[in-house]
C-alpha positions in Angstrom: 7.0 -24.2 -19.2 10.0 -26.3 -18.5 10.4 -27.5 -14.8 13.6 -28.1 -12.9 13.9 -31.3 -11.1 14.3 -30.6 -7.7 17.2 -33.6 -7.4 18.9 -32.5 -10.4 22.4 -31.4 -9.7 23.3 -27.8 -11.0 26.1 -28.2 -13.7 27.1 -25.7 -16.2 25.2 -27.3 -18.8 21.8 -26.9 -17.0 22.6 -23.5 -15.4 20.6 -21.7 -18.5 17.6 -24.1 -17.8 17.5 -23.3 -14.3 17.9 -19.5 -14.8 15.0 -19.5 -17.0 12.9 -21.5 -14.8 13.6 -19.0 -12.1 12.9 -16.3 -14.3 9.4 -17.7 -15.0 8.8 -18.3 -11.5 9.7 -14.8 -10.8 7.3 -13.5 -13.3 4.3 -15.7 -12.2 5.0 -14.3 -8.6 4.7 -10.7 -9.8 1.5 -11.5 -11.6 -0.1 -13.1 -8.5 1.2 -10.0 -6.4 -0.2 -7.4 -9.0 -3.5 -9.3 -8.8 -3.4 -9.3 -4.9 -2.7 -5.4 -4.9 -5.4 -4.7 -7.4 -7.9 -6.8 -5.3 -6.8 -5.0 -2.1 -6.7 -1.5 -3.9 -2.9 -1.3 -3.1 -1.6 -0.5 -6.5 0.7 2.2 -7.9 -2.3 3.9 -9.3 -3.0 4.9 -5.9 -0.1 7.1 -5.7 -1.3 9.7 -8.3 -2.2 13.1 -7.4 -5.9 13.8 -6.7 -7.9 16.9 -6.2 -9.8 18.2 -3.0 -13.1 17.0 -4.4 -11.8 13.4 -4.4 -10.3 13.9 -1.1 -13.8 15.0 0.2 -15.5 11.7 -1.1 -12.6 9.6 0.4 -12.6 11.1 3.8 -16.7 11.9 3.8 -15.7 15.4 4.8 -17.1 18.8 3.2 -14.6 21.0 1.1 -14.6 23.7 4.0 -13.5 21.1 6.5 -10.7 20.1 4.3 -9.6 23.8 3.7 -9.7 24.2 7.5 -7.4 21.1 7.9 -4.8 22.3 5.3 -4.9 25.7 6.9 -4.2 23.8 10.4 -1.5 21.7 8.7 -3.3 18.6 9.9 -3.8 16.7 6.5 -1.0 15.9 4.2 -1.1 17.8 0.9 1.2 19.3 -1.6 1.1 22.7 -3.0 2.8 23.5 -6.4 2.3 27.3 -7.2 -1.5 27.7 -6.5 -2.3 24.4 -7.4 -3.2 21.8 -4.4 -2.4 18.1 -4.8 -3.0 15.0 -2.4 -2.2 11.4 -2.6 -4.8 8.7 -1.8 -2.3 6.4 -0.5 -0.9 9.1 1.9 -4.6 10.1 3.0 -5.3 6.2 3.9 -2.0 6.2 5.9 -2.7 9.4 7.6 -6.1 8.1 8.6 -4.7 4.6 9.8 -2.1 6.5 12.0 -5.0 8.3 14.0 -6.3 4.6 14.8 -7.7 4.5 18.4 -6.8 1.4 20.4 -9.6 -0.6 21.7 -10.3 -1.0 25.4 -8.6 -4.4 25.5 -5.6 -3.0 23.5 -5.3 -0.2 26.1 -5.7 -2.3 29.1 -4.0 -5.7 28.0 -0.6 -5.2 29.6 -2.1 -3.8 32.9 -4.6 -6.7 33.8 -3.2 -9.2 36.3 -3.8 -12.8 35.8 -4.6 -15.1 38.7 
């Protein structure tokens, strides 16, 4: 891969070389980000519909509990005709919103320091 000298002045003659260099750098960054997302389990594949069985596995709940949560509209889900869909990434975000703050987090601003 060609590199662009940092001290090289940008001229009309070397613009194609500079653009090519930037395109290659962006492609490498995308590859690294995709690798990181995959490693962390954050890829686009997480936003595909899943069934209630998979929801039960992810949340470690029974199907009966999940259906009760659906009746009470306390869990994010979709209904198309008679078919129910969930998205794993939405379930994870939903769980994360329910985080209980620690004692230190809750009372950090109320403590006086002497």
